MIROKOL-444503 format. One record per residue (C-alpha): chain; x, y, z. Coordinates in steps of 0.001 Angstrom, whole numbers, plus 524288, in hexadecimal, padded with zeros to 5 digits. Layout:
BEGIN
@c=A&xx=X&yy=Y&zz=Z
...
This chain:
BEGIN
@c=A&xx=DBDC8&yy=CCE92&zz=2920F
@c=A&xx=DC9C5&yy=CD70C&zz=2945D
@c=A&xx=DC8D5&yy=CE18E&zz=29EBC
@c=A&xx=DCF29&yy=CEED2&zz=29D25
@c=A&xx=DD97F&yy=CEA5F&zz=2A6D2
@c=A&xx=DDC4E&yy=CDE7B&zz=29E60
@c=A&xx=DDE0A&yy=CE6E0&zz=29251
@c=A&xx=DE742&yy=CF02A&zz=29954
@c=A&xx=DEF53&yy=CE53F&zz=29EF0
@c=A&xx=DF017&yy=CDD43&zz=2926D
@c=A&xx=DED53&yy=CE4E3&zz=285F5
@c=A&xx=DF1AC&yy=CD9EC&zz=27CE3
@c=A&xx=DE9C2&yy=CCEFD&zz=282F1
@c=A&xx=DE200&yy=CC6D3&zz=27996
@c=A&xx=DECB5&yy=CC81C&zz=26F69
@c=A&xx=DF96D&yy=CC0EC&zz=26D5F
@c=A&xx=E009F&yy=CCD00&zz=2724F
@c=A&xx=DFD0E&yy=CCB5B&zz=28096
@c=A&xx=E06DA&yy=CC448&zz=28937
@c=A&xx=E03AB&yy=CB823&zz=2910B
@c=A&xx=E0260&yy=CBF3B&zz=29DFB
@c=A&xx=DF874&yy=CC87D&zz=297F7
@c=A&xx=DF08E&yy=CBCE5&zz=2934B
@c=A&xx=DF17E&yy=CB6E5&zz=2A0D9
@c=A&xx=DECB7&yy=CC3A5&zz=2A6CC
@c=A&xx=DE012&yy=CC2D1&zz=29F04
@c=A&xx=DDD4E&yy=CB599&zz=2A510
@c=A&xx=DDEE1&yy=CB94A&zz=2B35A
@c=A&xx=DD079&yy=CBBCD&zz=2B5F5
@c=A&xx=DCB84&yy=CB00E&zz=2AE76
@c=A&xx=DC771&yy=CA3BB&zz=2B5A7
@c=A&xx=DCC5F&yy=C9C4C&zz=2A9B3
@c=A&xx=DD9FA&yy=CA230&zz=2A997
@c=A&xx=DE37D&yy=C97DE&zz=2A4B0
@c=A&xx=DED49&yy=CA1DD&zz=29FCB
@c=A&xx=DF788&yy=CA4E6&zz=2AA10
@c=A&xx=DFF8A&yy=C9A0F&zz=2B047
@c=A&xx=DFDA9&yy=C9EEE&zz=2BE2B
@c=A&xx=DF7B4&yy=C9533&zz=2C79F
@c=A&xx=DE929&yy=C9814&zz=2C8A9
@c=A&xx=DE3AE&yy=C8B30&zz=2CD7A
@c=A&xx=DDDB8&yy=C89B1&zz=2DAFF
@c=A&xx=DE654&yy=C87B1&zz=2E6CB
@c=A&xx=DE8AB&yy=C79CD&zz=2EB36
@c=A&xx=DE503&yy=C7645&zz=2F921
@c=A&xx=DF323&yy=C77A2&zz=2FD4A
@c=A&xx=DF477&yy=C84E3&zz=2F6D3
@c=A&xx=DE79B&yy=C89A7&zz=2FC94
@c=A&xx=DEC94&yy=C8655&zz=30A2B
@c=A&xx=DF864&yy=C8F13&zz=30798
@c=A&xx=DEF6A&yy=C9A70&zz=30436
@c=A&xx=DE881&yy=C982D&zz=3111D
@c=A&xx=DF5C6&yy=C9A61&zz=31797
@c=A&xx=DF730&yy=CA802&zz=311BD
@c=A&xx=DF5BF&yy=CAF9C&zz=31E89
@c=A&xx=E00C2&yy=CA7A5&zz=32486
@c=A&xx=E08D2&yy=CA871&zz=3181D
@c=A&xx=E0743&yy=CB737&zz=3181C
@c=A&xx=E0C61&yy=CB7B9&zz=32608
@c=A&xx=E17DB&yy=CAF00&zz=32274
@c=A&xx=E1B07&yy=CB7A5&zz=316C3
@c=A&xx=E1A7B&yy=CC3D8&zz=31F34
@c=A&xx=E22E9&yy=CBE9A&zz=32A30
@c=A&xx=E2D1C&yy=CB5AE&zz=323EC
@c=A&xx=E3909&yy=CBBE8&zz=31D60
@c=A&xx=E3732&yy=CBCD6&zz=30EAF
@c=A&xx=E440B&yy=CB632&zz=30B62
@c=A&xx=E3FDA&yy=CAA71&zz=3137B
@c=A&xx=E3284&yy=CA9F0&zz=30CC2
@c=A&xx=E3914&yy=CAAEB&zz=2FF8B
@c=A&xx=E429C&yy=CA00B&zz=302B1
@c=A&xx=E377D&yy=C970C&zz=306DA
@c=A&xx=E2F48&yy=C99E1&zz=2FAC5
@c=A&xx=E3ABD&yy=C97F2&zz=2F189
@c=A&xx=E3EB3&yy=C8B2E&zz=2F7FF
@c=A&xx=E3106&yy=C8561&zz=2F7BC
@c=A&xx=E2E43&yy=C894E&zz=2E9AD
@c=A&xx=E3B53&yy=C85D3&zz=2E391
@c=A&xx=E3C69&yy=C78C1&zz=2EA80
@c=A&xx=E2E41&yy=C757C&zz=2E6FA
@c=A&xx=E326F&yy=C75D2&zz=2D8B6
@c=A&xx=E3F52&yy=C6EA7&zz=2DA4C
@c=A&xx=E4828&yy=C7A9B&zz=2D9FE
@c=A&xx=E509C&yy=C76CD&zz=2E592
@c=A&xx=E5CEF&yy=C7D7F&zz=2E091
@c=A&xx=E573C&yy=C8B25&zz=2DFAF
@c=A&xx=E60FB&yy=C9555&zz=2E4B0
@c=A&xx=E5DAC&yy=C97A7&zz=2F2EC
@c=A&xx=E680E&yy=CA1D1&zz=2F608
@c=A&xx=E6C8A&yy=CAED6&zz=2F079
@c=A&xx=E5EFE&yy=CB456&zz=2ED9A
@c=A&xx=E5E75&yy=CAD68&zz=2E084
@c=A&xx=E4FD1&yy=CAAA9&zz=2E16A
@c=A&xx=E47FB&yy=CB734&zz=2E004
@c=A&xx=E3960&yy=CB7B3&zz=2E2B6
@c=A&xx=E30FF&yy=CBF41&zz=2D8FE
@c=A&xx=E2291&yy=CC254&zz=2D7FC
@c=A&xx=E217D&yy=CB98E&zz=2CC02
@c=A&xx=E2972&yy=CB28D&zz=2C1B1
@c=A&xx=E26E4&yy=CBDEE&zz=2B877
@c=A&xx=E2D74&yy=CC744&zz=2C201
@c=A&xx=E38E2&yy=CBDCE&zz=2C2F3
@c=A&xx=E394F&yy=CBD85&zz=2B417
@c=A&xx=E39A4&yy=CCC5E&zz=2B36B
@c=A&xx=E4509&yy=CCCD3&zz=2BCF1
@c=A&xx=E4C5B&yy=CC295&zz=2B519
@c=A&xx=E49BF&yy=CC9B0&zz=2A84B
@c=A&xx=E4EA3&yy=CD6A4&zz=2AD77
@c=A&xx=E5AB2&yy=CCFD0&zz=2B2CD
@c=A&xx=E5D9B&yy=CC925&zz=2A5E1
@c=A&xx=E5C4D&yy=CD5F8&zz=29E85
@c=A&xx=E67F9&yy=CDB59&zz=2A604
@c=A&xx=E70CA&yy=CD08A&zz=2A0D1
@c=A&xx=E6BB2&yy=CCC1C&zz=2938A
@c=A&xx=E6308&yy=CD039&zz=2884C
@c=A&xx=E5E03&yy=CC2C3&zz=2843C
@c=A&xx=E5706&yy=CB730&zz=28A71
@c=A&xx=E53B3&yy=CA9F2&zz=2848C
@c=A&xx=E45C9&yy=CA655&zz=28861
@c=A&xx=E3E3D&yy=C99A5&zz=28793
@c=A&xx=E338A&yy=C995E&zz=27D42
@c=A&xx=E2816&yy=C98C0&zz=27F9B
@c=A&xx=E25C4&yy=C9DF4&zz=28D4F
@c=A&xx=E1CC4&yy=CA749&zz=2949D
@c=A&xx=E1D8F&yy=CB487&zz=28E24
@c=A&xx=E202D&yy=CBCDE&zz=29A1C
@c=A&xx=E2DFC&yy=CB732&zz=29A71
@c=A&xx=E31F4&yy=CBC73&zz=28CFC
@c=A&xx=E2A4F&yy=CC8DC&zz=28FB8
@c=A&xx=E31D6&yy=CCB88&zz=29C3F
@c=A&xx=E3EF4&yy=CC856&zz=295FE
@c=A&xx=E3C33&yy=CD0D8&zz=28A34
@c=A&xx=E3735&yy=CDB81&zz=29322
@c=A&xx=E44F0&yy=CDDD7&zz=2985D
@c=A&xx=E4AA5&yy=CDE1A&zz=28AA7
@c=A&xx=E4F94&yy=CD025&zz=2895C
@c=A&xx=E5027&yy=CC99B&zz=27C12
@c=A&xx=E49FE&yy=CBC1F&zz=27C36
@c=A&xx=E4EE3&yy=CB010&zz=27513
@c=A&xx=E4468&yy=CA571&zz=27455
@c=A&xx=E487E&yy=C9775&zz=2773A
@c=A&xx=E3E90&yy=C8C9C&zz=274F8
@c=A&xx=E3B92&yy=C84D4&zz=28135
@c=A&xx=E3DC2&yy=C7858&zz=2796D
@c=A&xx=E4BBA&yy=C7C8E&zz=27682
@c=A&xx=E4E9E&yy=C800F&zz=284AC
@c=A&xx=E4987&yy=C72DF&zz=288E5
@c=A&xx=E51A6&yy=C6A4A&zz=27FF4
@c=A&xx=E5E42&yy=C70AB&zz=27B55
@c=A&xx=E6949&yy=C79D6&zz=27ECB
@c=A&xx=E6781&yy=C8807&zz=27AB9
@c=A&xx=E75BB&yy=C8B71&zz=2782A
@c=A&xx=E7BAE&yy=C9850&zz=2742C
@c=A&xx=E70CE&yy=C9A99&zz=26A4E
@c=A&xx=E67C5&yy=C9DCD&zz=275A9
@c=A&xx=E6FA1&yy=C9F39&zz=28225
@c=A&xx=E7AA6&yy=CA69D&zz=27BA0
@c=A&xx=E71E6&yy=CB1F8&zz=277C7
@c=A&xx=E6A17&yy=CB438&zz=28445
@c=A&xx=E6CD2&yy=CB76D&zz=29272
@c=A&xx=E6210&yy=CAEA3&zz=297BA
@c=A&xx=E5957&yy=CA361&zz=293C6
@c=A&xx=E4BF1&yy=CA30D&zz=29A1A
@c=A&xx=E4475&yy=C9638&zz=29B29
@c=A&xx=E36EB&yy=C93B5&zz=2A0D9
@c=A&xx=E361A&yy=C8600&zz=2A698
@c=A&xx=E2BFC&yy=C8062&zz=2A71F
@c=A&xx=E287A&yy=C88FC&zz=29BA8
@c=A&xx=E1BD6&yy=C9089&zz=29A5B
@c=A&xx=E136C&yy=C8CEF&zz=292C1
@c=A&xx=E1957&yy=C8007&zz=28E2A
@c=A&xx=E1D57&yy=C79F8&zz=29B27
@c=A&xx=E2A78&yy=C75A8&zz=295B2
@c=A&xx=E3492&yy=C72E5&zz=2A05E
@c=A&xx=E433D&yy=C74B5&zz=29F4C
@c=A&xx=E48BE&yy=C67D5&zz=2A420
@c=A&xx=E53C1&yy=C66FE&zz=2ADF4
@c=A&xx=E5CE8&yy=C6213&zz=2A358
@c=A&xx=E59AD&yy=C6D64&zz=29A51
@c=A&xx=E5A7B&yy=C7775&zz=2A541
@c=A&xx=E67FE&yy=C7279&zz=2A8B7
@c=A&xx=E6C74&yy=C7332&zz=29A8D
@c=A&xx=E66BF&yy=C80D3&zz=298BF
@c=A&xx=E6CC0&yy=C85CE&zz=2A562
@c=A&xx=E7A11&yy=C8095&zz=2A176
@c=A&xx=E78B4&yy=C872D&zz=29433
@c=A&xx=E7525&yy=C93F5&zz=29AD4
@c=A&xx=E8134&yy=C92C5&zz=2A36E
@c=A&xx=E897B&yy=C90B7&zz=29745
@c=A&xx=E8431&yy=C9CE4&zz=29081
@c=A&xx=E82B0&yy=CA4EA&zz=29D14
@c=A&xx=E7435&yy=CA674&zz=29A2D
@c=A&xx=E6A6A&yy=CA84E&zz=2A52B
@c=A&xx=E6081&yy=C9D37&zz=2A5F7
@c=A&xx=E5335&yy=CA216&zz=2AAB1
@c=A&xx=E480F&yy=C98D1&zz=2AE05
@c=A&xx=E39C3&yy=C9BA3&zz=2B0B8
@c=A&xx=E34A1&yy=C9010&zz=2B86F
@c=A&xx=E2741&yy=C9599&zz=2BBF9
@c=A&xx=E203B&yy=C88FF&zz=2B7DB
@c=A&xx=E29D0&yy=C7FAF&zz=2BE8E
@c=A&xx=E2032&yy=C7BDD&zz=2C92D
@c=A&xx=E1719&yy=C7517&zz=2BF9F
@c=A&xx=E20E6&yy=C6BB2&zz=2B9CB
@c=A&xx=E2948&yy=C6237&zz=2C183
@c=A&xx=E324E&yy=C6106&zz=2B5B4
@c=A&xx=E3670&yy=C6F14&zz=2B85B
@c=A&xx=E391B&yy=C6CC8&zz=2C6C2
@c=A&xx=E4705&yy=C67BD&zz=2C607
@c=A&xx=E5097&yy=C70AF&zz=2CD17
@c=A&xx=E534B&yy=C7B6F&zz=2C332
@c=A&xx=E5C2F&yy=C82C5&zz=2CC96
@c=A&xx=E6530&yy=C7726&zz=2CE4B
@c=A&xx=E66BC&yy=C7658&zz=2BF81
@c=A&xx=E68B4&yy=C84FA&zz=2BDDB
@c=A&xx=E7299&yy=C8670&zz=2C8C2
@c=A&xx=E7A8B&yy=C7ADA&zz=2C3E9
@c=A&xx=E7B4D&yy=C808C&zz=2B62D
@c=A&xx=E8241&yy=C8D07&zz=2BA2C
@c=A&xx=E79B8&yy=C9526&zz=2B12A
@c=A&xx=E73A4&yy=CA21D&zz=2B4BA
@c=A&xx=E6549&yy=C9FC7&zz=2B731
@c=A&xx=E5866&yy=CA5A9&zz=2BBB3
@c=A&xx=E4BDE&yy=C9E5A&zz=2BF32
@c=A&xx=E3E36&yy=CA3FF&zz=2C0D7
@c=A&xx=E355A&yy=C9C21&zz=2C9D2
@c=A&xx=E26E3&yy=C9F07&zz=2CBBB
@c=A&xx=E1C77&yy=C9ACD&zz=2D570
@c=A&xx=E115F&yy=CA1A9&zz=2CE3B
@c=A&xx=E0D1E&yy=C9691&zz=2C552
@c=A&xx=E0BE1&yy=C8BC9&zz=2CF76
@c=A&xx=E01E4&yy=C8FB5&zz=2D997
@c=A&xx=DF4F1&yy=C973B&zz=2D993
@c=A&xx=DF9B1&yy=CA200&zz=2E29F
@c=A&xx=DF2C6&yy=CAD41&zz=2DB8E
@c=A&xx=DFF92&yy=CB12C&zz=2D506
@c=A&xx=E06E8&yy=CB290&zz=2E1D1
@c=A&xx=E13EF&yy=CAD39&zz=2DD36
@c=A&xx=E22A3&yy=CAE6F&zz=2DCD4
@c=A&xx=E2C10&yy=CAE37&zz=2D181
@c=A&xx=E39E6&yy=CAAB2&zz=2D56B
@c=A&xx=E45B4&yy=CAF8E&zz=2CDF1
@c=A&xx=E5152&yy=CA69B&zz=2D059
@c=A&xx=E5F05&yy=CA8A1&zz=2CB19
@c=A&xx=E6C9A&yy=CA2BF&zz=2CAED
@c=A&xx=E7788&yy=CA8E3&zz=2D2C6
@c=A&xx=E7ED2&yy=CABFC&zz=2C633
@c=A&xx=E7332&yy=CB14D&zz=2BE8B
@c=A&xx=E79B7&yy=CBE6D&zz=2BBEE
@c=A&xx=E6CD8&yy=CC5E3&zz=2BADD
@c=A&xx=E682F&yy=CD133&zz=2C390
@c=A&xx=E5C40&yy=CC986&zz=2C7F6
@c=A&xx=E5CBE&yy=CCD43&zz=2D657
@c=A&xx=E5E6B&yy=CDBA3&zz=2D326
@c=A&xx=E530B&yy=CDBF5&zz=2C993
@c=A&xx=E4ABB&yy=CD3F6&zz=2D2EE
@c=A&xx=E4CD6&yy=CDE72&zz=2DD4B
@c=A&xx=E48A5&yy=CE8CD&zz=2D36F
@c=A&xx=E3B84&yy=CE21F&zz=2D1B5
@c=A&xx=E3778&yy=CDC6C&zz=2DED0
@c=A&xx=E3B79&yy=CDA84&zz=2ECE6
@c=A&xx=E35AC&yy=CCD06&zz=2EE5E
@c=A&xx=E28C4&yy=CC5CF&zz=2EE73
@c=A&xx=E1DF3&yy=CC512&zz=2F87B
@c=A&xx=E219B&yy=CBC84&zz=3041E
@c=A&xx=E1389&yy=CB7AA&zz=30447
@c=A&xx=E1512&yy=CB249&zz=2F68C
@c=A&xx=E21CF&yy=CABC6&zz=2FAAE
@c=A&xx=E1A96&yy=CA4E7&zz=305AB
@c=A&xx=E0F64&yy=CA12F&zz=2FCAA
@c=A&xx=E18AB&yy=C9B6E&zz=2F28D
@c=A&xx=E1FBB&yy=C93D0&zz=2FD17
@c=A&xx=E1315&yy=C8DCC&zz=30214
@c=A&xx=E0E17&yy=C8A7E&zz=2F472
@c=A&xx=E1B35&yy=C8439&zz=2F13F
@c=A&xx=E1A5E&yy=C7C1C&zz=2FDB1
@c=A&xx=E0CB6&yy=C77AA&zz=2F9F4
@c=A&xx=E1187&yy=C7455&zz=2EC44
@c=A&xx=E1CA8&yy=C6C40&zz=2F1D7
@c=A&xx=E12D4&yy=C649C&zz=2FA03
@c=A&xx=E0B35&yy=C5FB7&zz=2EE50
@c=A&xx=E05BC&yy=C6C42&zz=2E8AD
@c=A&xx=E0EBC&yy=C6C4F&zz=2DCEF
@c=A&xx=E0AC1&yy=C5E9C&zz=2D8D9
@c=A&xx=DFC8D&yy=C628F&zz=2DAC4
@c=A&xx=DFEB7&yy=C6E27&zz=2D1B6
@c=A&xx=E04E6&yy=C6577&zz=2C75F
@c=A&xx=DF931&yy=C5C48&zz=2C7D0
@c=A&xx=DEFCF&yy=C67C7&zz=2C6EF
@c=A&xx=DF668&yy=C6D48&zz=2BACD
@c=A&xx=DF766&yy=C5FE1&zz=2B48E
@c=A&xx=DE8C0&yy=C5DFB&zz=2B644
@c=A&xx=DE61D&yy=C6B58&zz=2B06A
@c=A&xx=DEED6&yy=C6886&zz=2A4B8
@c=A&xx=DE864&yy=C5B5F&zz=2A235
@c=A&xx=DDAF7&yy=C618F&zz=2A371
@c=A&xx=DDE0D&yy=C6C70&zz=299BD
@c=A&xx=DE3DB&yy=C62F7&zz=28FF1
@c=A&xx=DD7F8&yy=C5A36&zz=29156
@c=A&xx=DCEAA&yy=C65AF&zz=28F57
@c=A&xx=DD56D&yy=C6985&zz=282AC
@c=A&xx=DD7D8&yy=C5BAD&zz=27DD4
@c=A&xx=DD364&yy=C587A&zz=2700E
@c=A&xx=DD318&yy=C6664&zz=26B0C
@c=A&xx=DD883&yy=C6733&zz=25D24
@c=A&xx=DE698&yy=C6C33&zz=25C73
@c=A&xx=DE76B&yy=C6EC0&zz=26B1D
@c=A&xx=DF2F3&yy=C68C5&zz=2723B
@c=A&xx=DFB55&yy=C6A6E&zz=27E56
@c=A&xx=E098F&yy=C6C3B&zz=27A2D
@c=A&xx=E0F88&yy=C6B64&zz=287CB
@c=A&xx=E0BC8&yy=C5D5B&zz=28A71
@c=A&xx=E147C&yy=C5C09&zz=2966D
@c=A&xx=E11D9&yy=C6965&zz=29C70
@c=A&xx=E1035&yy=C69D6&zz=2AB2C
@c=A&xx=E0EDA&yy=C7854&zz=2ADCA
@c=A&xx=E02F5&yy=C8066&zz=2B119
@c=A&xx=E0008&yy=C83DE&zz=2A2E9
@c=A&xx=DFC26&yy=C7C46&zz=296C9
@c=A&xx=DFF14&yy=C8049&zz=288C7
@c=A&xx=DF4FE&yy=C7D0F&zz=27E5F
@c=A&xx=DF82A&yy=C7C41&zz=26FE3
@c=A&xx=DEC2B&yy=C8175&zz=268D4
@c=A&xx=DEF92&yy=C7C4C&zz=25B54
@c=A&xx=DEBC2&yy=C8613&zz=250A0
@c=A&xx=DE40D&yy=C8EA7&zz=25A21
@c=A&xx=DEA1B&yy=C9BA9&zz=25E04
@c=A&xx=DEBF2&yy=C9D11&zz=26C9E
@c=A&xx=DE731&yy=CAB29&zz=26C9A
@c=A&xx=DDA9E&yy=CA6EA&zz=265E7
@c=A&xx=DD8C1&yy=C9CAC&zz=27069
@c=A&xx=DDC14&yy=CA698&zz=27AF7
@c=A&xx=DD1B4&yy=CB014&zz=2761F
@c=A&xx=DC792&yy=CA537&zz=2750B
@c=A&xx=DC9B6&yy=C9F7A&zz=282A0
@c=A&xx=DC9D8&yy=CAD0C&zz=288B1
@c=A&xx=DBBAA&yy=CAE02&zz=28471
@c=A&xx=DB986&yy=CA2CC&zz=28E01
@c=A&xx=DC125&yy=CAA65&zz=29869
@c=A&xx=DCC68&yy=CA0A6&zz=29701
@c=A&xx=DDA48&yy=CA5D8&zz=29624
@c=A&xx=DE662&yy=C9E25&zz=29241
@c=A&xx=DF344&yy=CA29C&zz=28C28
@c=A&xx=DF656&yy=CA283&zz=27D9E
@c=A&xx=E0462&yy=C9DEB&zz=27C39
@c=A&xx=E08F5&yy=CA7D1&zz=2721B
@c=A&xx=E1044&yy=CB040&zz=27BFC
@c=A&xx=E1758&yy=CA4B1&zz=28214
@c=A&xx=E1E76&yy=CA396&zz=27515
@c=A&xx=E24B7&yy=CB0CF&zz=27730
@c=A&xx=E2E85&yy=CAFC2&zz=26BEA
@c=A&xx=E24EF&yy=CA9FC&zz=2620B
@c=A&xx=E16EB&yy=CAC45&zz=266A3
@c=A&xx=E108F&yy=CA535&zz=25B35
@c=A&xx=E1569&yy=C9851&zz=260F2
@c=A&xx=E0B30&yy=C99F0&zz=26BAD
@c=A&xx=DFFDB&yy=C9E4D&zz=26334
@c=A&xx=DF8F7&yy=C912A&zz=2640F
@c=A&xx=DFA87&yy=C8D7C&zz=27257
@c=A&xx=DF429&yy=C912A&zz=27F2F
@c=A&xx=DF8C1&yy=C8FCE&zz=28D4F
@c=A&xx=DEF31&yy=C8BE0&zz=297E9
@c=A&xx=DF21F&yy=C8D1E&zz=2A670
@c=A&xx=DEED1&yy=C810F&zz=2AE74
@c=A&xx=DF016&yy=C8642&zz=2BC61
@c=A&xx=DE193&yy=C88F2&zz=2BD6F
@c=A&xx=DD60B&yy=C8309&zz=2C47C
@c=A&xx=DD1AD&yy=C76D9&zz=2BCFB
@c=A&xx=DC411&yy=C7C16&zz=2B9EB
@c=A&xx=DC991&yy=C8899&zz=2B406
@c=A&xx=DD3C2&yy=C8157&zz=2AC16
@c=A&xx=DC97B&yy=C77E7&zz=2A70F
@c=A&xx=DC04B&yy=C82F4&zz=2A354
@c=A&xx=DCB47&yy=C8A0E&zz=29C4A
@c=A&xx=DCED2&yy=C7D83&zz=29521
@c=A&xx=DC0C0&yy=C7B24&zz=2910A
@c=A&xx=DBF95&yy=C891A&zz=28BE5
@c=A&xx=DCC5B&yy=C8783&zz=28495
@c=A&xx=DC780&yy=C7AEB&zz=27E79
@c=A&xx=DBAED&yy=C81A2&zz=27A1B
@c=A&xx=DC2C8&yy=C8C68&zz=2739E
@c=A&xx=DCC7B&yy=C8323&zz=26D29
@c=A&xx=DC16C&yy=C7B13&zz=26775
@c=A&xx=DBC8E&yy=C8723&zz=2602D
@c=A&xx=DC984&yy=C8C99&zz=25B41
């Protein structure tokens, strides 16, 4: 049942007009929330021991200079994910409250230099929403095209930036090192900014080659958004990093200073410690956990007529389900009666929503019992539709 607060916050919920974040908001108080991709599983033993350190971490955050804390957190996180060539000097790594804040800063910066951006299709709908919100015209580019062929003047000649999510959300598709190099060199040729959102990088070792080495060698103008918020169950305490090339030619630092001074030093310390734990086996443990959840969900739904999993090699924290002839919004309404919330994929297909009318995204970073219960409820619904 919707509360009055729910209705005020999200007047279009329950229809195809609501955005994905509004649908995620509905799920927050449900024990069977498999909608948002934030990490909501229990802490591991190693992570729980970090939480027990919080009094000492608070003291460290209060007493150690912020620039030193920031340097430590950046080093631990970026090197954890293979990004050894990130720009250490010149203030080119900016800490934000979240990747969405970093995205807003980038969008406002782009709007001062161009009126058009090429954007991967499909992808999470807050990216096109933020870009459109500052008046930018969007040119959709299919992720399949970005992954296999040059874009040329037809695309890069008409925009000031191309924005790519890798690994992509919801499909899990990764831009390979070879394709990133080719795209970066094309962007250098056309003087087009290359922007990457790598928020799901931590889940997929195929995305952990050194992107910064490739980008710097290309000579193109580039921006990368990194995000800690999807990896660890830290109750949404997170950092989004906005990283840029020396030649980016956008007023990113100025707009950043318009929006925030910096992030909490306590969160910097927390991210550093969680990254250290991940480097000492925690990341592999997370990968195994998600793989078990994915196998369990696929097993639960196995044998249902017309139901399939299109992203057979996905490694991220979400799983896309092709529902066959069933409409995702019909399924969404039916499972919500069981207090289960997932995401219909219509809004991911921001340029052609009907492409997502028959698919659903399920978040896997949940406690196994909750994920299993959500899967069983989903199976019950799919058997009747």
